[in-house]
N, C-alpha and C positions, 0 to 999 in steps of 0.2 A: 556422590552428587546431592546437593541439598534439594528439599521440596521447593517447587517454584510456584510463585503467584501468576496464575494464568491471565488475569485480567479479563476484560470484556471481549477483546479480539482473539486472545488465546483460547477462551471458553468456546468461541464459535468455531475456530479451527479443530479443536479437540472434539467437538460435537460431529464435525464431519468425519473426523478419525474413527471414532466410535460407530459411525454408519458404515464403515468399511470403504472409505474414499479419501480423497484429499481434498483441501479447500481451495477456492478460487477467490483471489482478491483482485478487484478492478479498480483502476484508477481513471479519474477524469478531473480536469481542473474546474473550479468555480468561475462562473462569468463567461464560459465559452460554449457556444459561440456569443451568447448573451446571458444575462442573469437567469433569465426563465428557461433559456434553451439548456443550460447546464443542469438545472434541477430536473428538467423533463429526461435528459440524458441519463442522469444517475438513476432516476426511477426506472428507466428502461434496463439499466444495468442490474438492478435490483429484480426486476421481473424476470430477467435473462438467466438468473441463478447465481449471482454473486454471493458468497458467504460474508464477505467483509467489503467496505467500500473504502478507498483511499482517495480523499478529496484534495486536490491540489490548491494551496494558497498561491496565486500567481504572484511572481517576483521578477523585478527587472534584470536581474543577473542570476539565471537558474544554471549554475556551474555544473550540475549533474545531469541536465537534461539535453536531449538531442534537439534537432531542428523542428521535429513535429510538436513536442510539447513547447518549445520556445516560442513558436508562432502562435499557438493557441493562448498562452499566457500573455503574449503581447497584445493580442486582441481583446482579452479580458481587461487587461490594464487600460487600454485605449477606450474601452467602453466605460471607464469610470469605475471599475470594481475597487472596493476598499475591504480591508480587514473586517470590518463589520458586516459587510455583505457576504463575506465568507461564513461567518457565524450564523447569519440569518439562513444562509443555505444549508448549514448542518441543521439548524432547527427544522426546516421544512423536510429535510430527507429523514431525520429521525421521527418526525411525525407521520411519514409515510409508511415506515416499516420498522421491525425491530433488528435489521440488519446493522451491525456495529459500524459506526462511521468514525474513521481516523483522519486526521488532517496531515499531509505531506507538506512541510514547510521548510524553507531555510530559515535560519535563526534571526536575522535582522528585523523582520517585521514583528516578531514575537517580542524581542527586546525593545523595540519602540513602542509597542502597546503597552508594555507592562508585563512582565512575566506572571506574577500571581494574578493580576487583573485578568489576564487572557486566560489563565487556566480556569478561574472561576466563572468567566462568561462562556467559556466553550463548554465547561461541564454543564452549565445552567442551560445551553442550548440543545444539549444530548449528545454531545460528542464524547468519544470514549478514550481518545489519546492522541499522541503525535508521533509521527515518523520525522526524524530530524536529520537529514543527510549530511549537513555540515556542522552538526555538533556532536562532539565526542564526550564520552562520560567524564573524562578528565576535567572538561572545561563546563560540565553541565550541571553543577551543584544547585544552582538556583532553579533551573528546570526540574531537576529531580525532586527537590523539596516542594515545589509547587504541585507537581504531579502526584505526589504521595499525598500532599495534603487534600487534593480533590479526587483522589481515586482514579487517576487517570493513567492509561497504557503509556509506557516509554519504550519506543521502538528505535534501537540503534542499529547501525549498519556494521556488517563484517565483509571483508573482501578476500579475494584469492591472496593478496599481498599481506594480510594479517597473519602476524605470528601467533602460535598456540596461545602464548601468554596474553597477547592482546585480545583474542577471541574469548578467553576466559574471563577477562576483565570487563569486556563489552557486555557480554551476556549476563554477567552477574548484576548489571545495571539496568537490564531490560525488564519490562513487564508487559505480557501480551504475546509477542513472538519476537523472534530475531529476523532481521531482514539481511539476506545473504545476496550481494550483488554478484551476478553470475560472470560478469565480464568487467574486464578493466577499461572503462571509458564511460561515454555518456549514453543516456537511454535511447532506445530506438528499437524498432522491429528488426530482426535479422533472419536469415534464411535458414540458419541452424543454431541451436543454443550452444553456449560455450562449454567446452570439455572440462573447464575448470570448476563448474558448478557442484558436481557430485562429491568431489574430493573435499571442497570447502563445506558442503552440508555435513559430510561425515566427521570432519574435525569440529564442527559446532556442535553436533549431536553428543560428541564424546565429553563435552563439558557442561552441558546444560540440559535440562528436561523440558525446557520451553520448545514450542514449536518453532520450526525454521521455514520461513517462506523465501522463494527465489524469484528474483526480478531481474529485469532488463533483457530484452531481446525476443520475448515469447510473443507470437503473433497469430496462432490458430490452434484448434484443438488438438492437432497431432503433436505439435510441439509442447503443448500443456500436458498431454499425456505422458510424454518422454520425461518431463521434469518431475511430474507426479510419481514417477517410480522411486524417486529418492528423496524428494522434498515433502514437507508437511502441507505447504501451501504454495500456489503458483500465482505470481504477481503479474498482472498484465496492464500497460499503461498506454504507451505509444499507438499500438494497434487500435485500441479502442478510441482514442482522440481522433485518429484519422477516420474511423468507422462514423464517429459523430459528424466530422466535418463533411464527409462524402455523402452520408446516408441519413443523417438526423437520428433521432431516437430508434427508429426501425432498424437502422444500421447497426446501431449499438446493441439492441437486443439479440440480433441474428447472430452477431460474433460472440456475444456473452453466453448464448445458448450452445454455440460450438466449444467454447471454452470450458463451460461447465461439464458438458458431455465429456470433453477430454480428461478432466481430472476425476471423473467417475468411472473411467475405463479400465477394464482388467489389464494388468501389466502384460505387454506384448500382443494385446488385441489391436486389430485394425478397426478403423472408424466404419460404422455401417452406412455406406454412402447410397 
């Protein structure tokens, strides 16, 4: 196994590992419920203990996302959010704290903006990299070149259906961490995490020294603790979006604190209620 380039997000995850715990990555979309409301929500996420921020770039056809995130991004787009507003959101969050900010985006908005132009503007705003769910490394040469030029993390996805060869190829193209989708399907909180997650993480760890984050379906600290038993980072999205919609920034912070406690819990330990 060759030495890996951790990038900014990977370094934050490794810092958590060195502290004897796992990392918590929290997702919220830009522009939801409003431009300023999203910034306040992300600040609450930071204050609640997130190690890495995943900021969603709203898109009209979010094929990986379930109904909670779909509705939130529809609200953002109906409010007039544009890609430049996402960049200014990144800038404001980066100015608020040193927690790394990644953007999760489908590929079409980046292609329309201009790949190298976006990479330059995004890096200039203080962003550290992209999570690209519908861009595979085989078709990502332009993004890979732009990311390398601007020292940005490249987070590609592996899934339970990925072959070992596919996982090896995908992880070789990553910088930062590897995003392991724990379920076959769209995003959304679930009552129990997928049984496919742990074997996928083990297969991914076998071919890369990069941290592996698990996302899709995690909604509370107990579930986060269960996933933290085998993953390097726990990624939570839909539950935080719901918390923002229902309870505003205070709701986000409360859930973030529960999730942050979960990833810090000793394996097998119950929550201190």
